N, C-alpha and C positions, 0 to 999 in steps of 0.2 A: 913880865909880859903875861897877860891873861891867857890861860889855856882852857880850851873847851874840853868837855868830857863827852864820851859817846852818848850818854844819856841826854845831855843838853841838846846835842845835834838831833837825836831821834825825836825828842819832844818839841822841837821848834815847830810852831803852828803858823799857818798863813794869817796875815792881818789885811786890813784894807790897803795898806801901803807896803811896798817891799822894804825889807830891812836886812842888816848884816849882823852876823855874830862873829866877832873877832877872835882869832886863835893866837895871834902874835906873829911876828916876823912877816907882816903884811899879808898873811893868809886869812881869808874870811869865808864864811858860808853865807851866800846870798839866798834869802828866802823870798820867793815871789808871791804875790797875792793869789795866784792860781794853785799854789802849794808846791811848786818845784823848788828843789834845793840844789844849788850849784856852788862848787868850790871855785874860788877866784883868788888870784895872786896879783897884788899891785906892785909895780916896780917903776923905776925911772930909766929911760934910755935917751941919750942925747938931750937931756934937760927937759924931757916931756914925760908925763905920767902915762904909763901903759897898764893895761889890765889883761891878764892871761887867765882864761877859763881852763881849769884842770880836769873837770868832770862833774858828773851829777852824783848826788847822794841818793840811794845807798850803793850804787854801782862802784863808787870810789869812797871807801871808808875814811875815817879820820886819820888813821896811821898812814894809809896810802896817800892821802892828800898831803900830809906833812912830808912824806918821802918825795912826792912829785915836786913840791915847792923847793925842797933841798936840791933836787936834781936840776931844776931849772935855774936856780941861783948859781950852781957850780958850772953849768953849761955856758953861762954868759960871761964868765970871767976868764 
């Protein structure tokens, strides 16, 4: 699984269209055209895809986002 580094997250620049930087384990950083960076976690529940927003970068760093993903995974089981 690809793993992001803090440098890659910090240097992610906005473009004309929103894009995602995958970290693995269905966690990704969503970068909006306005420059906002949001940690998101994709999962399935009841056969439907769901998207959980974990927090904004830099308020929620890379290690904290990984911990939040792990906590949300264990909370659903």
